[in-house]
N, C-alpha and C positions, 0 to 999 in steps of 0.2 A: 613552786609548782606543783602539784601534784602526780605524778606520772603512775603507769601502775609498773610493778617490779619485775624485769623479767627473770632476774635471778630465780625466783620460785617455781620456774615453769622450765627452765633449760637447766639448771647447774644441779646435780645430785652429788650431796656431798656423800663421797664415800669415805673419806682419809679423817675426817673431823673424830675424834671421841666426844662421848657426852654432854662433858665440860664444857667444852671447846663451842658445840651445838648451842648447850643453855648459856651460854657466855656472848656469842653472836646474836640469840635471841634477844639480851637482855640490854645491848649495846645498840641492839638496833631500835627499840621501845624510846630508849634513854633519848636517841640520836632523833628520831623522827619529834618527838617532843621538845625536847628542849634546844639540839642545834641546828637543825631547818627553821625555825619562826625566824633565828636572825644569823641565818646563813646569808643572803644579799646583801644587810647594812655591813657586813663583817668582812667579807669581799670585795665591796666596793669602799669601806672607808679609808682615810689616812692615817701613817702608822703615829703622824706626831701630833694628830690632832684627836683623833679616837683613840688612839693606844690599845692596851691590854684587854681582848675580851674575855675580863673579869670575870661578868654576870655568869659567863656559859661555863666558864671556869671552877667558879663558887659551886655552880650547880649542879656539873660533874662530880663533884666533889662529895656534896653532900649525896647524891645518890650513892657513893661509894664505889663508883667505877676505875680509880686512880688504883686499885687494891686487886685489880684482876690478876697481875703477874706477879704475885709475892704472898712470903708464906704467911702464914696464921699469926706466925713470932712477932710479926712489925706490923699486924692489922690489915695484913692481904687476907684473900681468898682461900689461898692455899690449896691451889685448884695442881692436880696429876697434871697437866700437860699447861702453865701460867705462859710461855714463848706464843705458844699457838693463840692459847685464847688473847692476847696482848694485840696479835695482830689482826685477828678476826674482828676485834673490837675498833682498831684501828681505821679498817676497811669500811666500816659501817661508821664510823664519824667523819671519815674524809667522805664520803658521797654525799653526804649536802656540804659540808666545807673543808676542804684541804689547809686550812689554817687549822682549825679545831683538829683535825687528825696531825698535823706536823707540831701544836702545842703541847699533847698528847704524846709522841712519841719521843720529842725532846723529853721532857716533865718523869715519862713513867720508861722510855728506853734507853736515852743517853743521860740521863741522871742519876734513875732509878738504876738502873741495870746494874751503872759504875757503883754504885753505894752498895749494892749488893752484893760483890767483891771485896766491900771491908768489913773490917774485925765487927764483932757482936755486938761493942758497946758504940762504933762509927753508925752502924744499921738502926740500934736504937735513938741514939742523937738525933739522927737525921732523917735515915731513912723511912721512920714512922712521920712525919711529919710530912714527906712526899706525898706518901697513901695518903693520908687525912689532907691532902691539900694545904695545911697548915702552913707550907711556902712554898713559892714555885721552885722547880728545879734548872738545872743550866749545864753544859758541859762545853769544855771549850781545850779546842786542840787547835785549832785553822789561828794563823798567824798572816800579816800583809802580805808576806812572801812566802808563805809555809802554808798550803793545803792540804790538796792529798798527799805532797809528801811529807812525810812523820820522820825522816829520819833525823839523828843525830845531829846530822850538820846545818842541817835548814831548820832545826829549831831554835830560838834565838830566848823565848820564855825559861829564864833561870832561877833555880832555888839553889840558894849557898845555909849553911847548918848556922845554927849559932846557938846561943845557951836557952836551951826548954825548947826549942825547933828551925824553922826554918824562916830565913827574908826571903822574898819572892818578889822577881822585878820582872816585866815582859809588857809586852803586849798580843790582846785575844782581837778577831775580825771575825764579825759574821754568827755571833754568837746568840744563838735563839734564847731567848728569853729572859734575857740579863737584863733589859730596861725593870725587869718586876720580880728579876730570880732572888729567892735569901739566900741560895749556897751555890757557886759553881762549882765543877769539878774540872783543874786545870791539870792538861799536862805542862811538864817542866823538864829540861836538863837541870839534874842533881849530877856533876861531874861527866863521867862518862859513859852516863847512862839514864833513863829516865826514868819519872814518879809521877804521881797522881799525886796531888794535894784537894782535899773537902777545903772551899774559900767560904767563909761566911762574909757577905758583901757588904755587912755594915761594917768591917775595919778599917782603921785606918789606911789610906794609900792605895783602896780600891775607890777605881773611878769607873763608871758605865757611861758609854756617850748616848748622845741623842740614835733613837730611832732612825733606821736606813729608810729612804721610798723606795719600796719595789713594784715591781711593774705584776708581781701577784704574791697571792699567800701573805695581805695585808696586815691579816691577824697574827700571824707569827712574826714578834717582833724579835729585828735583830739588830746588835750595837755593836761597836769594839769595846773593849774594855782594857783597861790600861790594871798594871800592878805596880806600885812605887812603893820600895823598900815595904812591903809588907810582911810585918811579922806572923806568921803562919806556927801555930802549935805542934810539935812532936805528934798530940793526940790526934789527928788532921794528916799525918801520912797515909793516903789511902792502901787499906789492907796492913798496915803497921810495918810493913817490907818495902826497905829505897831498891830500885834498879827494876819494878813490876810494871814499869806505867805504859810501857807501849804495848802487853800483853794486855793489860787492864783495857788498854783503848782501841786495840783492835778487836777485842771482841765484845767490845761494847758497840763498835762501830759496823761488825759483822753482824748482830744481832738488829743495828739500827737499818740494815739494808734489807731486811727482813721484811720492816715495819714500813719502809718507804713505798717497798715492792707493793704491800697491802694496799695502802694509800692512794697508791697508781691505780690495780685495781678497782676500788671504791669511786674512784673519779671515772675509771671508765666507763661500768657500769652503769653511773647516771648519766653520763654524755650518750650510752648506747643506749636508753632506755628513753631519754629525751626524744631520738632521734625517732624513734619506733612512732613515740607517739606521735609528731610532725609527720614521718611520712605518711602514717595509719590515716589521719585526719585530715593535711591539709590536701586539696583539689587542684590538679592543673590540665585543661586540655580538655578537662569532662571525668577525669578517674584518680582516684587515690592517687598523688606519689609514688608511693610505694607497689601500685601496676606496674613501675619502671624498674627492667632488671638487673638495671645497675645495684639500683636500692637493693632488691631482693640478694643479688649475688655479696652485697657488699655487705649486709646484713649478718648473712649467713658465712663469711670469713671472720665479720669480729666478734660474734658471739662466741666458735670453735677456738677465736684467740683470747677470750677472756678466760674461756674455762681452761687453758691451758695457764694462762698466768697466774689465775688462783690457783690451780692445783700447785703450781711452783712455788709459791712461796709457804701453802700450807705441809709442800712436802718438807722445805728448808726447817720450816718452825717445828716441826716433829722429829727433825731428827737435831736439832738444838736443846727440845724437850727431852728428846733421849739419851741427852749425856757428852751429845759433841760441841765442842765451845765454838767451832769456826767449821760450818757445815755446808764446805764447796764443795760442789761447783755449784750448789740449790742457789745457795743465797746471793751469790754474784747474776744465774743465770735470772733469777727469780725478780732481781733490782733492774735489773735492764730490759728484762721484757717487760714485764708490769706498768713500766714508767715511761719506757716506748709506745708503749700502748695507746696511754692515758692521754698522749700527746695528739695519737694518730686520731684516735677516736673524735677527741673534742675539735681536731679541723675537720672532721666528718658531719660533724656537728651544727659547727659555723657554715658549711656547704648547704648542708639541709634545712638549716632556717631561711636561708638567702640574708637580702639584704639584713632584716630581725637579727641573725643570728651574727652578725655584725655591730649591730647596735650594741652599747652600753646603756640607754635609754632613749626610746621613743618619744618624741619632745610634743606629740599631739595631743598625748594622753599621760606623759609620763609611765608607763608600763615599761619596768626593766628589762632588757635583753636575757632573755632566758640561759643564752651555750657562753656569752662573752668572758664572761670571768671565770670559767671553767679551762676558757683557751688559756687564760693569764695567769691560772695557777699551775697546772698541769706544766707545765715546762721546767721549772726548779726540778722536778724530781729527775730528771737526769742527770742533774748538776750535782746538786750538797748527797753529802754519805757516799761519797767517793764518786766521779763523774763513772758516765757510762762508758767511757773508752777504757777508766781503768778496768769497770768491771770485765770488759772482752779481754783485755792483759792478765788478769788472774781466772779467768776461765781458762786462757790459752794457755796456760802454766799449768794446769794439773794434767792438761793433754800433750803438751810438749816436753814438761820437765824445768824447771830450775835453770838447769845449766846452759839451756837455749833461750829462753824467754827471759833469764833475767833475775 
């Protein structure tokens, strides 16, 4: 469904540098042309039947979109503000498809950014393939009993040194892109510390499970990954130094939170635009629904909130580009605010469309529901890459200090 973009009249971007504005414009054109036509099919698919949105992924690769966040030395665009350009790109993708925004986030921010912390040899061996889309990237920290908790006590996946490398054993869960990944960056215990390893998914002992069936984000495949006596070369210890895994993981996840915040803003903007279209054209009691003060005031509030949410993630990303690998509290604030807002406005959209908003498909003529998928897709943003409750704790820690918050 094509609707007017309120972004173009309401938002005046005084934060983004020229290279970011150009990246956003390119991403929007590509998303409108490639992602929008496939969005409904992806949103309403079945992970175990329809699988990974390969055609869209390959088309984005052919456009060179995966290079936006990386340097020219690995085939990327070499932008001055790669993190901010990446976040803006995710917003534009998620405007049409939360799943595609999430696939991009995992491929480029989680896997790609982790690899970007590797040695020059690792970057040339793996990151160049991420940039071209030759392989799909994944990132694995979460386990059945350890998700947000990345303490050494909670982590069960373990790598033990052996001649020429390591032997990896463990079980990871909810690993996005894993059913189609060519490599997975894996967090594991190495003695009393943590390290990250680049694991080729074709290695003996790597088993990827059947994709999970989820409420939303159905084009973002997740699955369990098992490692049984997997021999990993010493060359695949990320960064070449043992014991840096926790810092590498947390730095990557901080960037990931900015990406998820941007995706939330993209979904919120889409839902907002759909509401404006509906209340401007639908009539009730002889006048447009938007003539009711309830909708006028609600839209005024939501427009203000979208402005705030977008500025928050841009500020966090710009701090990251300025050399701060942990741009808190802005990253936590952006993730908390943007994802919560996407859920709130998606719910508003369902209300604005009434029964049609609740419908997945209208049986009378097969018309797809315009906002039901948005409502389903938006919820995961409040959960993954650090629950919103954890983001509140991160913010509180900035206010009160670790001595009080822990």
